[in-house]
N, C-alpha and C positions, 0 to 999 in steps of 0.2 A: 584545403585548396583551391574551391571553384571561388569563395568569396575571391582570394588573390586576385584568379586570373580575372574575374570581374573587375574588379578594382582597374588593373594594369589598363584592361580594354577602355576602361571611361573615362582613364587620365588620358591616354594618345587621344580617344577623342574629342576630348576636352583641349588637349593644346592643338591638335587637328584645326577642329574650330576657331583657336583663337588666331592662332597663324595665318588662315586665311582671311577673318576679319582686317587683321593687321595689311595685309595686302593690301585687299580693298581698300583702306584708309589712306595706303602710300599712293596710292594713283594721282600722277601730278596733273594738274586742269590748266589751260590754259596754253597759250600760242605757242608753239614750238614745231620742228619739222626743219624741213630745205626753202631756203628761200634764194631765188636766181636772181644772177643780172648787176650786182650791187658792184661787184670788181669789172672797175675798168680801169684797162690797163694802160698808161698815159706815156707821155712822149717824154724824152728832159725838154724840149722846148717849151712843151707844158708846163712843167713843173715851175721852170726859173719863172713864171707867170702869176703863178697862183702864191697862195697869203700863208703865213708864216704858220705853223704849225696843218697844217693842210697835211691829211692821211692820202698819201700815194703807193704806187702800185707799179713800178718800171719792168720793161724783163732788156736785157745786154749785155753786155764782157765788160766783167773788170777788168782793167787794162794794166795794172801795177799798183802797187804801191806809193803812197806821196806823205807818209810820216806817222807817226804813231797813233794806229784805227784810223788811217785816211786814206780813200783807195779813188784812184780816179775811173770812174762807170762811164761806158759809152753806147745809147744807141745810133741808129739812123738816122737824128736829129741835131746829134751834140754830143757834147761831153757834160760831168758834172763830179763836182767834189764828192765823195759817200763817204759815214763816217760809220763803221759797224766794230763795235764792242767785243772786243776778243772770246765775251762767252756771248756771244750771239750766233758765231759762226759754229757751236754744238758740233764741233769734227769734220764741217763739211771742208770739203779743199778744192778750192776750183785755182784754173789759169785761164791766159788771155783767149784762149779758143773756145772755153767754155759760156755757153748761155747762162745768163740766172736771173729773177725771177725775184725782188726785193721790195719792200714792204717799207714804209716809214714815215716820215714827218718832214714835210721840207722846212729848214730851217737857215734864216735870211741874215745873214749875217752884217757887218759895214762893210767890205771888200767884195762877198760873194756870198753866194746861195746854196748849199750842200742839203741835201740829204742824210738826216739822222737813221741809222735803219732800225727794225723792230725785227725783220724775220730776211731770212735770205733762203732760195733755194734753186740746186741744178737743175734745170727741165734740158 
């Protein structure tokens, strides 16, 4: 019986040591953590002057729906059409009195500039 007990204790110690060794090798090295200051909220006026496919954050209100997945967005400097795919809403419901922050890309078309939205949140 003593041999079995000693065997179990030795196995447990070996497993614990192996787990500790695995944990040490799983440490990720390199840059990580928080970086601040990269996000700048832009105005609609600024967005209209930016290059195609530029990444942008804007805050304002969605005034109305303007077609399939197209909406009229407005801030204090003007308005612009935004395209929000149905799956980008993630269940969020907003109205014209709700302030939203949207992240997307500038899309210069033949006749107008739009923002193709990747992410939207109510603030």
